[in-house]
C-alpha positions as a Markdown table, in Angstrom:
| # | Residue | x | y | z |
|---|---|---|---|---|
| 1 | Met | 97.0 | 83.9 | 132.8 |
| 2 | Leu | 94.0 | 84.5 | 130.8 |
| 3 | Ile | 93.7 | 84.7 | 127.2 |
| 4 | Asn | 90.2 | 86.1 | 125.9 |
| 5 | Gly | 89.0 | 85.4 | 129.1 |
| 6 | Val | 90.0 | 81.8 | 129.2 |
| 7 | Ser | 92.7 | 80.3 | 131.3 |
| 8 | Gly | 95.6 | 79.2 | 129.3 |
| 9 | Asp | 99.2 | 80.2 | 128.0 |
| 10 | Leu | 98.9 | 79.9 | 124.2 |
| 11 | Ile | 98.4 | 82.1 | 121.1 |
| 12 | Ser | 98.3 | 81.7 | 117.6 |
| 13 | Ile | 101.9 | 82.3 | 115.8 |
| 14 | Arg | 99.7 | 84.8 | 113.5 |
| 15 | Asp | 98.9 | 87.1 | 116.3 |
| 16 | Arg | 100.1 | 90.6 | 115.2 |
| 17 | Gly | 101.3 | 91.2 | 118.8 |
| 18 | Leu | 103.7 | 88.7 | 118.5 |
| 19 | Leu | 104.7 | 89.2 | 114.8 |
| 20 | Tyr | 104.8 | 93.1 | 114.6 |
| 21 | Gly | 104.2 | 94.5 | 117.9 |
| 22 | Asp | 100.8 | 95.1 | 116.9 |
| 23 | Gly | 99.2 | 96.2 | 120.5 |
| 24 | Val | 99.5 | 97.8 | 123.6 |
| 25 | Phe | 99.8 | 97.0 | 127.2 |
| 26 | Arg | 99.4 | 98.6 | 130.6 |
| 27 | Thr | 100.8 | 97.3 | 134.1 |
| 28 | Leu | 99.3 | 97.4 | 137.4 |
| 29 | Arg | 99.6 | 96.2 | 141.2 |
| 30 | Ser | 96.9 | 94.5 | 143.5 |
| 31 | Ala | 97.1 | 94.9 | 147.0 |
| 32 | Gly | 94.7 | 93.0 | 149.6 |
| 33 | Gly | 92.7 | 92.0 | 146.6 |
| 34 | Arg | 92.0 | 95.4 | 145.1 |
| 35 | Ala | 93.5 | 96.5 | 142.0 |
| 36 | Leu | 95.0 | 99.8 | 142.4 |
| 37 | His | 93.9 | 102.7 | 140.4 |
| 38 | Trp | 92.2 | 100.1 | 137.8 |
| 39 | Pro | 89.8 | 102.6 | 136.2 |
| 40 | Leu | 92.9 | 105.1 | 135.3 |
| 41 | His | 94.6 | 102.4 | 133.9 |
| 42 | Tyr | 91.6 | 101.4 | 131.8 |
| 43 | Gln | 91.3 | 104.8 | 130.3 |
| 44 | Lys | 95.1 | 104.7 | 129.3 |
| 45 | Leu | 94.5 | 101.3 | 127.9 |
| 46 | Gln | 91.7 | 102.9 | 125.8 |
| 47 | His | 93.5 | 105.9 | 124.5 |
| 48 | Asp | 96.5 | 103.7 | 123.5 |
| 49 | Cys | 94.1 | 101.4 | 121.9 |
| 50 | Ala | 92.5 | 104.1 | 120.0 |
| 51 | Thr | 95.9 | 105.7 | 118.9 |
| 52 | Leu | 96.5 | 102.4 | 117.0 |
| 53 | Gly | 93.0 | 102.1 | 115.7 |
| 54 | Ile | 92.3 | 99.2 | 117.9 |
| 55 | Thr | 88.8 | 98.6 | 119.5 |
| 56 | Cys | 89.5 | 98.3 | 123.5 |
| 57 | Pro | 87.9 | 95.4 | 125.1 |
| 58 | Asp | 84.7 | 96.5 | 127.3 |
| 59 | Phe | 85.3 | 97.9 | 130.7 |
| 60 | Gly | 83.1 | 95.8 | 132.2 |
| 61 | Arg | 84.3 | 92.5 | 130.6 |
| 62 | Leu | 87.8 | 93.6 | 131.6 |
| 63 | Ser | 86.8 | 94.3 | 135.1 |
| 64 | Ala | 84.9 | 91.0 | 135.7 |
| 65 | Glu | 88.2 | 89.1 | 134.4 |
| 66 | Leu | 90.3 | 91.1 | 136.7 |
| 67 | Ala | 88.0 | 90.4 | 139.5 |
| 68 | Ser | 88.1 | 86.2 | 139.1 |
| 69 | Leu | 92.2 | 86.9 | 139.1 |
| 70 | Leu | 92.3 | 89.0 | 142.3 |
| 71 | Ala | 90.4 | 86.2 | 144.2 |
| 72 | Asp | 93.6 | 83.9 | 143.5 |
| 73 | His | 96.2 | 87.0 | 143.8 |
| 74 | Pro | 95.2 | 89.3 | 146.2 |
| 75 | Asp | 98.7 | 90.7 | 146.0 |
| 76 | Ala | 100.5 | 90.8 | 142.7 |
| 77 | Val | 101.5 | 92.4 | 139.2 |
| 78 | Leu | 99.0 | 92.3 | 136.8 |
| 79 | Lys | 99.5 | 93.2 | 133.1 |
| 80 | Ile | 96.6 | 93.8 | 130.5 |
| 81 | Ile | 97.8 | 93.2 | 127.1 |
| 82 | Val | 95.7 | 93.9 | 123.8 |
| 83 | Thr | 96.7 | 93.1 | 120.3 |
| 84 | Arg | 95.1 | 93.5 | 117.1 |
| 85 | Gly | 94.5 | 89.8 | 116.8 |
| 86 | Gln | 95.6 | 87.3 | 114.2 |
| 87 | Gly | 96.1 | 88.6 | 110.9 |
| 88 | Met | 97.7 | 87.2 | 107.4 |
| 89 | Arg | 101.2 | 87.7 | 106.4 |
| 90 | Gly | 102.0 | 91.3 | 105.9 |
| 91 | Tyr | 101.9 | 94.6 | 107.7 |
| 92 | Leu | 98.6 | 95.7 | 106.3 |
| 93 | Pro | 96.1 | 95.2 | 109.1 |
| 94 | Thr | 93.2 | 92.8 | 108.7 |
| 95 | Ile | 90.0 | 94.5 | 108.6 |
| 96 | Asp | 87.8 | 93.4 | 111.2 |
| 97 | Ala | 90.1 | 90.9 | 112.7 |
| 98 | Ala | 89.1 | 89.4 | 116.1 |
| 99 | Leu | 91.6 | 91.2 | 118.9 |
| 100 | Thr | 93.3 | 89.2 | 121.4 |
| 101 | His | 93.5 | 90.5 | 125.1 |
| 102 | Ile | 95.6 | 88.8 | 127.7 |
| 103 | Trp | 96.0 | 88.9 | 131.4 |
| 104 | Asp | 99.2 | 88.0 | 133.0 |
| 105 | Val | 100.0 | 87.8 | 136.5 |
| 106 | Ser | 103.3 | 87.8 | 138.2 |
| 107 | Pro | 104.5 | 87.7 | 142.0 |
| 108 | Leu | 105.4 | 91.1 | 143.4 |
| 109 | Pro | 108.9 | 91.9 | 143.2 |
| 110 | Val | 110.5 | 92.4 | 146.6 |
| 111 | Tyr | 112.8 | 95.7 | 146.8 |
| 112 | Pro | 114.6 | 96.9 | 149.8 |
| 113 | Ala | 113.1 | 99.5 | 152.2 |
| 114 | Ser | 116.2 | 101.6 | 151.6 |
| 115 | Tyr | 115.0 | 102.4 | 148.0 |
| 116 | Thr | 112.2 | 104.4 | 149.5 |
| 117 | Thr | 114.0 | 105.9 | 152.3 |
| 118 | Asp | 117.3 | 106.4 | 151.1 |
| 119 | Gly | 117.0 | 106.7 | 147.5 |
| 120 | Val | 118.1 | 104.8 | 144.1 |
| 121 | Thr | 121.2 | 105.1 | 141.7 |
| 122 | Leu | 120.5 | 106.2 | 138.1 |
| 123 | Gly | 122.8 | 105.4 | 135.3 |
| 124 | Leu | 122.9 | 107.2 | 132.0 |
| 125 | Cys | 122.2 | 105.2 | 129.0 |
| 126 | Thr | 124.0 | 105.4 | 126.0 |
| 127 | Leu | 121.0 | 104.3 | 123.9 |
| 128 | Arg | 118.9 | 107.5 | 122.5 |
| 129 | Leu | 115.1 | 107.3 | 122.3 |
| 130 | Ser | 114.0 | 107.8 | 118.5 |
| 131 | His | 111.2 | 110.4 | 118.1 |
| 132 | Gln | 107.7 | 109.2 | 116.7 |
| 133 | Pro | 105.0 | 111.7 | 117.6 |
| 134 | Arg | 102.1 | 109.4 | 116.4 |
| 135 | Leu | 103.3 | 106.7 | 119.2 |
| 136 | Ala | 104.6 | 108.9 | 122.0 |
| 137 | Gly | 103.0 | 108.7 | 125.2 |
| 138 | Ile | 101.5 | 105.3 | 124.8 |
| 139 | Lys | 102.5 | 101.8 | 125.8 |
| 140 | His | 103.0 | 99.7 | 122.6 |
| 141 | Leu | 104.1 | 96.4 | 122.3 |
| 142 | Asn | 107.4 | 97.2 | 120.7 |
| 143 | Arg | 109.6 | 97.9 | 123.8 |
| 144 | Leu | 113.1 | 97.1 | 122.0 |
| 145 | Glu | 114.4 | 100.4 | 122.9 |
| 146 | Asn | 113.7 | 99.8 | 126.7 |
| 147 | Val | 115.1 | 96.1 | 126.1 |
| 148 | Leu | 118.5 | 97.4 | 125.1 |
| 149 | Ala | 118.5 | 99.9 | 127.6 |
| 150 | Ala | 117.9 | 98.0 | 130.5 |
| 151 | Ala | 120.8 | 95.4 | 129.1 |
| 152 | Glu | 123.2 | 98.1 | 129.3 |
| 153 | Cys | 122.3 | 99.6 | 132.6 |
| 154 | Thr | 122.7 | 96.5 | 135.0 |
| 155 | Asp | 124.8 | 98.1 | 137.6 |
| 156 | Val | 122.3 | 101.0 | 138.8 |
| 157 | Asn | 118.8 | 100.6 | 140.3 |
| 158 | Glu | 117.5 | 102.4 | 136.9 |
| 159 | Gly | 118.5 | 103.8 | 133.8 |
| 160 | Leu | 118.1 | 107.2 | 132.3 |
| 161 | Leu | 117.1 | 107.7 | 128.9 |
| 162 | Leu | 117.5 | 110.8 | 126.9 |
| 163 | Asp | 116.1 | 111.6 | 123.4 |
| 164 | Ile | 118.1 | 111.9 | 120.2 |
| 165 | Asp | 118.2 | 115.6 | 120.9 |
| 166 | Gly | 119.6 | 115.0 | 124.4 |
| 167 | Phe | 116.6 | 115.9 | 126.4 |
| 168 | Val | 115.8 | 113.8 | 129.4 |
| 169 | Ile | 112.6 | 111.7 | 129.0 |
| 170 | Glu | 112.2 | 109.2 | 131.6 |
| 171 | Gly | 113.7 | 105.9 | 133.1 |
| 172 | Val | 113.8 | 102.7 | 131.4 |
| 173 | Arg | 110.7 | 101.6 | 133.3 |
| 174 | Ser | 109.6 | 104.6 | 135.1 |
| 175 | Asn | 108.6 | 108.4 | 134.7 |
| 176 | Leu | 110.9 | 110.9 | 136.1 |
| 177 | Phe | 110.2 | 114.2 | 138.2 |
| 178 | Leu | 112.5 | 117.1 | 139.2 |
| 179 | Ile | 112.0 | 119.4 | 142.2 |
| 180 | Ser | 113.7 | 122.6 | 142.1 |
| 181 | Arg | 112.7 | 126.0 | 144.1 |
| 182 | Gly | 109.3 | 124.5 | 145.2 |
| 183 | Arg | 108.4 | 123.3 | 141.4 |
| 184 | Leu | 107.5 | 120.1 | 140.1 |
| 185 | Ile | 109.0 | 119.3 | 136.7 |
| 186 | Thr | 108.6 | 116.4 | 134.5 |
| 187 | Pro | 109.6 | 115.9 | 130.9 |
| 188 | Glu | 107.0 | 116.6 | 128.1 |
| 189 | Leu | 106.4 | 113.3 | 126.0 |
| 190 | Ser | 105.1 | 114.8 | 122.9 |
| 191 | Arg | 108.0 | 113.1 | 120.7 |
| 192 | Cys | 108.9 | 109.8 | 122.6 |
| 193 | Gly | 108.2 | 108.4 | 126.1 |
| 194 | Val | 105.3 | 106.6 | 128.0 |
| 195 | Ala | 103.0 | 108.5 | 130.0 |
| 196 | Gly | 102.4 | 106.4 | 133.2 |
| 197 | Val | 99.2 | 106.6 | 135.4 |
| 198 | Glu | 101.8 | 107.2 | 138.5 |
| 199 | Arg | 102.9 | 110.2 | 136.6 |
| 200 | Asp | 99.4 | 111.7 | 136.2 |
| 201 | Arg | 98.5 | 111.2 | 140.0 |
| 202 | Val | 101.6 | 112.8 | 140.9 |
| 203 | Met | 100.9 | 115.8 | 138.8 |
| 204 | Asn | 97.4 | 115.5 | 139.9 |
| 205 | Tyr | 98.5 | 115.4 | 143.7 |
| 206 | Ala | 100.8 | 118.4 | 143.4 |
| 207 | Arg | 98.1 | 120.8 | 141.7 |
| 208 | Gln | 95.7 | 119.8 | 144.2 |
| 209 | Ile | 98.3 | 121.2 | 147.0 |
| 210 | Asp | 99.1 | 124.1 | 145.0 |
| 211 | Met | 102.3 | 123.2 | 143.8 |
| 212 | Pro | 103.4 | 124.5 | 140.6 |
| 213 | Val | 103.9 | 122.0 | 137.9 |
| 214 | Glu | 105.9 | 122.1 | 134.7 |
| 215 | Val | 105.9 | 119.8 | 131.7 |
| 216 | Arg | 108.5 | 120.6 | 129.7 |
| 217 | Asn | 111.7 | 119.8 | 127.7 |
| 218 | Val | 114.5 | 119.1 | 130.5 |
| 219 | Glu | 118.1 | 119.5 | 130.0 |
| 220 | Phe | 120.6 | 116.8 | 131.3 |
| 221 | Asp | 122.3 | 119.5 | 133.2 |
| 222 | Glu | 119.2 | 120.6 | 134.8 |
| 223 | Leu | 118.2 | 117.4 | 136.2 |
| 224 | Leu | 122.0 | 117.4 | 137.6 |
| 225 | Glu | 121.2 | 120.9 | 139.4 |
| 226 | Ala | 117.5 | 120.0 | 140.5 |
| 227 | Asp | 117.0 | 120.2 | 144.5 |
| 228 | Glu | 115.7 | 116.3 | 144.1 |
| 229 | Val | 114.9 | 113.9 | 141.4 |
| 230 | Phe | 112.4 | 110.9 | 141.8 |
| 231 | Leu | 110.9 | 108.2 | 140.0 |
| 232 | Thr | 107.5 | 106.8 | 139.2 |
| 233 | Asn | 105.7 | 103.8 | 138.2 |
| 234 | Ser | 102.7 | 101.5 | 139.2 |
| 235 | Val | 104.6 | 98.8 | 140.6 |
| 236 | Phe | 107.1 | 100.6 | 143.0 |
| 237 | Gly | 105.5 | 103.9 | 143.4 |
| 238 | Leu | 108.0 | 106.4 | 144.1 |
| 239 | Trp | 111.5 | 106.3 | 144.3 |
| 240 | Pro | 113.9 | 109.2 | 145.1 |
| 241 | Val | 117.1 | 109.4 | 143.4 |
| 242 | Ala | 120.1 | 109.5 | 145.5 |
| 243 | Arg | 122.9 | 109.5 | 142.7 |
| 244 | Ile | 123.5 | 109.9 | 139.1 |
| 245 | Asp | 127.3 | 109.3 | 138.2 |
| 246 | Asn | 129.0 | 111.7 | 140.6 |
| 247 | Thr | 126.0 | 113.8 | 141.6 |
| 248 | Arg | 124.5 | 113.1 | 144.7 |
| 249 | Trp | 121.2 | 114.2 | 146.7 |
| 250 | Leu | 121.0 | 113.8 | 150.6 |
| 251 | Lys | 118.0 | 114.8 | 151.2 |
| 252 | Phe | 114.3 | 113.9 | 149.9 |
| 253 | Asn | 111.7 | 116.0 | 151.7 |
| 254 | Gly | 109.9 | 116.8 | 148.7 |
| 255 | Ala | 109.5 | 113.4 | 147.4 |
| 256 | Ala | 108.4 | 112.0 | 150.8 |
| 257 | Ser | 105.9 | 114.5 | 151.2 |
| 258 | Leu | 104.6 | 113.5 | 147.7 |
| 259 | Arg | 104.5 | 110.0 | 148.5 |
| 260 | Ala | 102.7 | 110.4 | 151.7 |
| 261 | Gly | 99.9 | 112.2 | 149.9 |
| 262 | Leu | 99.3 | 109.5 | 147.3 |
| 263 | Glu | 99.6 | 106.9 | 149.9 |
| 264 | Asn | 97.1 | 108.5 | 152.3 |
| 265 | Gly | 94.9 | 109.8 | 149.6 |
| 266 | Asp | 93.1 | 108.3 | 146.8 |
| 267 | Ile | 94.3 | 110.6 | 144.0 |
| 268 | Asp | 92.3 | 109.0 | 140.5 |
| 269 | Gly | 91.6 | 112.4 | 139.3 |
């Protein structure tokens, strides 16, 4: 772990990331000593910092720190965290506070190969995501909704989250897509949810192969009637969904084709 570029595992108890969740993070994967799609993750980090009014650390500095970590962790999960830094008591941000940035490294999780070939099970969480357009799409440090949802969806591979209006939004730790009559559909995230890097990559690749892409509200019933459903995140990549409650899918040709295209190309645009 690196804290402000220095090896360590301690931060101040006055850090606003700890006190108020006042910060953002992004998670990426390394493979063979290469940080997969790091420029895209940095763009997201920069955007999210700007949304909170935090100055994002310089790309060159973070890249140098990342390179030092990759030397010892060529195949791992890496998380970059940026907080507003230390502050005094109270919600009001301290002017010109020195931000904190942290690199965390974890071993790659081992998932059964069947998750990719045969699909995963999705369970509907009772928790509903609240609306906050100012924070929608960004990966801020206050993930309590996801924490509570994960705690109630322990008997499935992933939990499905709806918003307070009943629209499908995302998985607890993933973005979600439907394939219906040759169209790629994903929920719009202007009110809540997190816009992940893999979500962007899937949509960009679909457009490159002239697959119609729709970003819009998705009803739960429409999800159940889709030809295919799949999940994405930057650690596991792309998983087809085989079951939601009593609804099952047996063929994942569209998801497999998209996954192959993403793995064989370098879709960073």
